[in-house]
C-alpha positions as CSV (number, residue, x, y, z in Angstrom):
1,M,16.5,-16.4,-17.8
2,V,17.7,-19.9,-17.7
3,G,21.3,-18.4,-16.3
4,L,19.3,-16.2,-13.8
5,R,17.1,-19.3,-12.5
6,E,20.4,-21.5,-12.2
7,G,22.3,-18.7,-10.3
8,L,19.3,-17.9,-8.0
9,T,18.6,-21.4,-7.1
10,K,22.2,-22.1,-6.0
11,Y,21.6,-19.9,-3.1
12,G,18.5,-21.4,-2.0
13,P,15.1,-23.0,-3.4
14,A,12.6,-21.5,-5.6
15,N,9.5,-19.6,-3.8
16,S,11.7,-18.7,-0.8
17,T,15.1,-17.2,-2.0
18,I,14.7,-13.5,-2.6
19,P,17.7,-11.6,-3.7
20,T,17.7,-7.7,-3.4
21,F,20.2,-5.3,-4.9
22,E,22.0,-3.4,-2.3
23,N,22.5,-0.3,-4.6
24,L,20.3,1.5,-7.3
25,M,21.0,0.6,-10.7
26,D,23.5,2.9,-12.8
27,S,25.2,2.9,-16.2
28,R,27.3,-0.2,-15.3
29,S,24.2,-2.3,-14.4
30,L,23.8,-5.3,-16.8
31,F,20.0,-4.8,-17.3
32,L,18.7,-3.6,-20.4
33,T,15.7,-1.2,-19.1
34,A,16.6,-0.8,-15.3
35,N,15.7,2.5,-13.7
36,A,18.3,4.3,-11.7
37,N,15.7,5.2,-9.0
38,T,13.9,1.9,-8.4
39,P,15.0,-0.6,-5.9
40,Y,15.1,-4.0,-7.4
41,T,14.4,-7.5,-6.2
42,W,13.2,-10.7,-7.7
43,M,12.2,-14.4,-7.1
44,W,11.9,-17.4,-9.0
45,I,8.2,-18.8,-8.6
46,N,7.8,-22.3,-9.3
47,L,3.9,-23.4,-9.4
48,N,4.8,-26.8,-10.5
49,H,3.5,-28.2,-7.1
50,G,0.3,-25.9,-7.2
51,P,-0.5,-22.4,-6.1
52,L,1.7,-20.0,-4.3
53,V,0.3,-17.6,-1.7
54,A,2.1,-14.4,-1.5
55,E,1.9,-12.0,1.4
56,I,2.4,-8.4,0.1
57,P,2.8,-5.7,2.9
58,P,0.6,-2.6,2.3
59,N,1.6,0.4,0.0
60,V,4.1,-1.3,-2.1
61,L,4.2,-1.4,-6.0
62,R,4.7,-5.1,-7.3
63,M,4.3,-6.9,-10.4
64,I,4.6,-10.3,-11.9
65,N,6.1,-11.3,-15.4
66,D,6.8,-14.6,-16.8
67,F,9.8,-16.1,-18.0
68,W,9.6,-14.2,-21.3
69,F,8.9,-10.9,-19.4
70,Y,5.2,-10.9,-20.4
71,Y,3.1,-9.1,-17.8
72,V,1.2,-11.4,-15.4
73,T,-0.5,-9.4,-13.0
74,D,-0.1,-6.3,-10.6
75,M,0.0,-6.5,-6.7
76,G,0.2,-3.8,-4.0
77,I,-1.0,-0.4,-4.8
78,V,-2.0,-1.1,-8.2
79,G,-3.2,-4.5,-7.6
80,P,-6.8,-5.9,-6.7
81,D,-6.4,-4.6,-2.9
82,K,-5.2,-1.3,-4.0
83,G,-2.2,-1.8,-1.5
84,K,-4.3,-2.1,1.6
85,G,-2.8,-5.7,2.2
86,E,-6.1,-7.5,2.1
87,I,-6.6,-11.1,1.7
88,L,-8.6,-11.4,-1.7
89,D,-10.8,-14.4,-2.3
90,S,-11.2,-14.7,-6.2
91,S,-14.4,-17.0,-5.8
92,S,-16.3,-14.3,-4.0
93,G,-15.1,-11.4,-6.1
94,V,-13.7,-9.6,-3.1
């Protein structure tokens, strides 16, 4: 993960540089559990300067894992807005 972070931030800053694979994974991919039918993208999120607001388009499947690949949250169709692209206010429970 340190190497991934260093390589990614060479192309741009955290929270705004989002590389996306041009092709689906196959047997030559260097990922342990990548699916061959899933388009992959990732970004390095840095929360040292406060929270981050993410705009997620409707009807997508997204999730956030931490540095050690522990689950953090779901977004999109399985997230709190159920893929509708609504703005959620955690203080009101909506």
